[in-house]
C-alpha positions in Angstrom: -68.2 -40.9 -77.4 -69.2 -43.8 -80.2 -69.9 -42.3 -83.8 -72.0 -43.4 -86.5 -70.6 -43.8 -90.1 -72.6 -45.2 -93.4 -71.3 -46.2 -96.3 -73.3 -44.5 -99.1 -73.8 -46.1 -102.6 -70.0 -46.9 -102.4 -69.7 -50.1 -104.6 -66.3 -50.6 -103.8 -65.3 -49.5 -100.0 -65.0 -52.2 -97.8 -65.8 -54.9 -100.3 -62.7 -56.5 -101.4 -60.6 -55.1 -97.8 -63.2 -55.8 -95.1 -60.4 -54.9 -92.6 -61.3 -51.1 -93.9 -64.6 -51.6 -92.1 -63.3 -53.6 -89.7 -60.5 -50.4 -88.1 -63.4 -48.2 -88.8 -65.5 -50.3 -86.0 -62.5 -49.5 -83.5 -63.9 -46.2 -82.9 -67.3 -45.9 -84.7 -70.5 -47.7 -85.7 -70.7 -48.5 -89.3 -73.8 -49.2 -91.5 -74.1 -49.8 -95.4 -76.7 -48.3 -97.3 -77.4 -48.0 -101.1 -80.2 -45.9 -102.4 -82.2 -46.1 -105.7 -80.8 -43.7 -108.2 -84.1 -42.0 -107.6 -84.1 -41.3 -104.0 -86.2 -38.6 -102.7 -84.5 -35.9 -100.3 -86.7 -36.8 -98.0 -85.9 -40.5 -97.4 -82.3 -39.5 -97.5 -82.4 -37.5 -94.7 -84.7 -39.4 -92.8 -81.9 -42.1 -93.1 -78.9 -40.7 -92.5 -79.7 -37.9 -90.1 -78.5 -39.9 -86.8 -74.9 -40.2 -89.0 -71.9 -38.3 -88.1 -69.9 -39.3 -90.9 -70.6 -40.8 -94.5 -68.5 -42.3 -97.1 -69.9 -41.6 -100.6 -70.0 -42.8 -104.2 -71.2 -41.3 -107.0 -75.0 -40.9 -106.0 -76.9 -39.3 -104.4 -76.6 -35.8 -104.7 -76.6 -34.1 -101.6 -78.0 -31.3 -102.5 -78.4 -27.8 -99.9 -81.5 -29.0 -98.5 -80.2 -32.1 -97.7 -76.9 -31.2 -96.2 -78.6 -28.3 -93.6 -81.4 -31.0 -92.3 -78.0 -33.6 -91.2 -77.4 -31.8 -88.4 -75.1 -34.2 -86.4 -73.0 -34.7 -90.3 -69.4 -33.5 -89.2 -67.9 -35.0 -92.7 -68.3 -36.6 -95.8 -65.7 -38.6 -97.0 -65.9 -39.6 -101.1 -64.3 -42.3 -102.1 -63.3 -41.2 -105.4 -61.6 -37.8 -106.7 -64.8 -35.5 -107.5 -67.2 -34.1 -105.7 -69.3 -33.0 -108.4 -72.6 -34.9 -106.4 -71.9 -32.5 -103.3 -73.0 -29.2 -102.9 -69.6 -27.7 -101.8 -71.1 -24.4 -100.8 -73.3 -25.5 -98.9 -71.5 -28.1 -97.4 -68.8 -24.9 -95.7 -71.7 -23.1 -94.7 -73.3 -25.6 -92.8 -69.8 -26.8 -91.1 -69.4 -30.3 -92.9 -66.7 -31.3 -94.1 -65.6 -32.9 -98.0 -62.5 -34.4 -98.6 -61.2 -37.3 -100.7 -58.4 -39.1 -101.7 -55.2 -37.3 -103.2 -54.9 -38.0 -107.0 -51.3 -39.4 -107.2 -53.5 -42.7 -105.6 -54.7 -43.5 -108.7 -52.2 -42.2 -110.8 -50.5 -45.4 -112.1 -53.8 -47.5 -112.3 -55.9 -45.1 -114.8 -52.1 -44.2 -116.4 -52.0 -48.3 -117.2 -55.8 -48.5 -117.8 -55.6 -45.3 -120.8 -52.7 -47.6 -122.5 -54.8 -50.7 -122.2 -57.5 -48.9 -123.9 -55.2 -47.6 -126.1 -53.5 -50.9 -127.3 -57.2 -52.2 -127.4 -58.4 -50.3 -130.2 -55.6 -49.4 -132.2 -55.4 -53.0 -132.7 -59.5 -52.9 -132.9 -59.5 -56.1 -130.6 -63.0 -55.8 -129.4 -64.3 -55.9 -133.0 -62.3 -59.1 -133.3 -63.4 -60.9 -130.4 -66.8 -60.0 -131.6 -65.6 -62.2 -135.5 -64.9 -64.8 -133.1 -67.9 -65.0 -131.4 -69.7 -65.4 -134.3 -67.3 -67.6 -136.1 -66.3 -65.5 -138.5 -62.8 -66.1 -138.9 -61.9 -65.5 -143.1 -62.8 -61.7 -142.7 -59.6 -61.0 -140.5 -57.8 -58.7 -143.0 -61.2 -56.2 -142.4 -60.0 -55.8 -139.1 -56.6 -55.1 -139.5 -55.1 -52.9 -136.8 -52.0 -50.2 -136.4 -48.4 -50.5 -134.6 -47.8 -47.5 -132.2 -44.1 -47.4 -132.9 -43.4 -44.1 -134.3 -47.0 -42.4 -134.0 -48.3 -39.1 -132.9 -50.0 -38.8 -130.0 -52.0 -36.1 -128.6 -52.3 -35.9 -124.5 -55.4 -33.1 -123.8 -54.3 -32.2 -119.9 -50.4 -33.0 -118.8 -51.0 -33.4 -115.1 -50.9 -36.5 -112.9 -52.3 -39.1 -115.1 -51.3 -37.4 -118.3 -47.7 -36.9 -117.4 -47.4 -40.6 -116.8 -49.8 -41.9 -119.9 -46.6 -40.0 -121.8 -44.3 -41.4 -119.7 -45.3 -45.0 -120.6 -46.2 -44.4 -124.2 -43.2 -42.5 -124.8 -40.4 -45.1 -122.8 -42.2 -48.6 -123.7 -43.8 -47.9 -127.5 -41.4 -44.9 -128.6 -44.0 -43.0 -129.9 -44.1 -38.9 -130.3 -45.8 -37.6 -127.4 -47.7 -33.8 -128.0 -49.1 -32.4 -124.9 -51.5 -29.4 -124.0 -52.1 -28.4 -121.5 -51.9 -24.4 -119.8 -51.3 -25.1 -116.9 -48.0 -26.8 -117.1 -45.0 -24.9 -118.7 -43.8 -25.5 -121.7 -40.7 -26.3 -119.8 -42.0 -28.8 -117.7 -43.3 -31.3 -120.4 -40.4 -30.7 -122.8 -38.8 -32.2 -119.7 -40.5 -34.9 -119.6 -39.2 -35.3 -123.6 -42.3 -34.5 -124.4 -43.8 -31.5 -127.1 -46.0 -28.6 -125.6 -48.4 -27.5 -128.1 -51.4 -25.8 -129.1 -55.0 -27.7 -129.0 -55.4 -26.6 -132.7 -51.8 -28.4 -133.7 -52.6 -31.8 -131.3 -55.8 -32.3 -133.4 -53.9 -32.2 -136.7 -51.1 -33.9 -136.3 -52.2 -36.6 -133.7 -52.9 -40.3 -134.9 -54.2 -41.1 -131.3 -55.9 -38.6 -129.1 -56.2 -38.9 -125.0 -57.8 -36.9 -122.7 -57.0 -36.0 -119.0 -58.4 -32.8 -117.7 -61.3 -32.3 -116.0 -64.7 -30.8 -117.0 -65.3 -26.6 -116.2 -66.3 -23.7 -118.4 -63.1 -23.7 -120.3 -63.2 -27.6 -121.5 -66.4 -27.9 -121.4 -67.3 -29.2 -125.6 -63.5 -28.2 -126.2 -64.2 -31.0 -129.2 -66.5 -29.8 -131.7 -67.0 -30.0 -135.2 -64.0 -27.6 -135.5 -61.8 -29.9 -133.8 -63.0 -32.9 -135.8 -62.9 -31.2 -139.2 -59.1 -30.8 -138.9 -58.3 -34.3 -137.4 -56.9 -36.8 -139.6 -58.4 -39.2 -141.2 -58.9 -42.7 -138.8 -57.7 -40.8 -135.6 -58.5 -42.8 -132.3 -60.0 -41.0 -129.2 -59.7 -42.1 -125.3 -61.5 -40.1 -123.2 -60.8 -41.3 -119.6 -61.9 -37.8 -118.0 -65.4 -36.6 -119.0 -68.2 -37.4 -121.4 -69.2 -33.5 -121.7 -65.3 -32.8 -123.0 -66.7 -34.0 -126.8 -69.9 -32.4 -128.2 -71.7 -35.6 -128.8 -73.7 -34.7 -131.8 -70.5 -33.9 -133.3 -68.5 -37.1 -132.5 -71.5 -38.9 -134.0 -71.1 -36.9 -137.1 -67.3 -37.8 -137.7 -68.0 -41.3 -136.1 -71.2 -41.8 -139.3 -68.6 -40.5 -141.7 -65.8 -43.0 -141.0 -63.3 -40.3 -139.8 -62.8 -41.3 -136.8 -60.8 -45.0 -136.9 -62.0 -45.7 -133.0 -63.5 -44.1 -129.7 -63.5 -45.4 -125.8 -65.0 -44.3 -123.4 -64.8 -44.4 -119.5 -66.1 -41.1 -118.9 -69.9 -42.1 -118.6 -72.5 -41.3 -116.1 -74.4 -44.0 -114.5 -77.9 -42.4 -115.5 -76.3 -43.1 -119.7 -75.7 -46.5 -119.1 -78.3 -47.3 -121.5 -79.4 -49.6 -124.6 -80.6 -47.0 -126.7 -77.5 -44.7 -125.8 -76.3 -43.9 -129.4 -72.7 -44.6 -128.9 -73.0 -47.8 -128.7 -74.5 -48.3 -132.6 -70.9 -48.0 -133.5 -68.5 -51.0 -134.1 -65.5 -49.4 -133.4 -66.7 -47.6 -130.1 -66.8 -49.1 -126.9 -68.1 -47.7 -123.6 -66.6 -48.7 -119.8 -68.0 -48.2 -117.0 -65.7 -45.9 -115.1 -63.2 -48.7 -114.4 -60.1 -47.3 -115.0 -59.1 -46.6 -111.3 -60.1 -50.2 -110.1 -57.3 -52.0 -109.1 -56.2 -54.2 -105.8 -53.7 -51.6 -105.5 -55.8 -48.5 -105.5 -58.9 -49.6 -103.8 -56.5 -50.6 -101.4 -54.8 -47.2 -101.1 -58.5 -45.9 -101.3 -59.7 -47.2 -98.6 -56.5 -46.8 -96.2 -56.5 -43.2 -97.3 -60.3 -43.0 -96.3 -60.2 -44.6 -93.0 -56.9 -42.5 -91.8 -59.1 -39.6 -92.6 -62.3 -40.5 -90.6 -59.7 -41.4 -87.7 -57.9 -38.2 -87.9 -61.5 -36.8 -87.4 -63.0 -37.9 -84.7 -60.3 -39.8 -82.4 -57.3 -37.7 -83.0 -59.3 -34.2 -83.6 -57.4 -33.2 -86.5 -58.3 -31.6 -90.0 -57.9 -34.7 -92.6 -56.3 -34.4 -95.9 -57.8 -33.5 -98.9 -60.4 -31.2 -97.6 -62.1 -30.0 -100.7 -63.8 -26.8 -98.6 -60.6 -25.7 -96.4 -62.3 -22.4 -95.5 -64.8 -24.9 -93.9 -65.6 -24.3 -90.0 -66.6 -27.8 -88.7 -69.0 -28.8 -86.1 -66.2 -30.1 -83.5 -63.4 -28.7 -82.5 -60.3 -29.8 -84.7 -56.4 -28.8 -85.1 -55.8 -27.5 -88.3 -52.6 -28.8 -90.2 -50.5 -25.1 -89.4 -51.4 -25.7 -85.7 -50.1 -28.8 -85.0 
């Protein structure tokens, strides 16, 4: 039986490594589909109704109505780590497996990228480049940066990526790492040569703060006016996790006041990339389009894992790895991990 797999709104799968698509073609028909941002549910259902598997990007949102009407759909493989554009509860109810790739795949690419943003902001490289483009040379004194050695760096979220950022900075730049993560034991943080702390203390003591935690009810707007108020003057903030961890109104207030020395964000949604974005008015702010994991090495591993998961389902008839809805009763008979 030849299955049909659609690659939907993915800007990376099969582009740099076309061999991933060739591997899928060994057991399926493969079609690439790109929907506009404002695509209707009706069109999504019509175009995807004949597919058994989907490899999906960050858009569109797969609502209950869409999932209920995709009668043939067996599996959605998210070509990323988040499933925020998939109604997971409905997918489970309708027997659709939702999976992704392991977080470890992007650990190094995200961590190195974060360190790169820290250096860029600490040395004001983006502002220096703007001076050069405008043939301004004599005002270099206005863009003096700071060295990292001996500085206090606060890491919010000391899991997969945050702990790697800490390793690189501590071992490579001789900084002091303060980590806040309620889900990680203090001893585990200490074992990595870092200092466990509270969120308040981290805000007070850090010269640079970097976010590496998920967005949920507890972390939504975890940094707002009160936290900004107790931060050091000229603090640098790096956010590669999620825009809504920080209350934007408060962020803008303290950017205007000059208290924040620099802000770098790689956590923006597609619909927020507009020239009217208020953060773009500040010279000491840079906003990046979700580039953290975009390295040849990570894209290759992501594709390999995605192909393998689909092969497991459609060829070997066994559950894929990194299933987000483990309670799902799939539309085709598959052996679960504890069976084989």
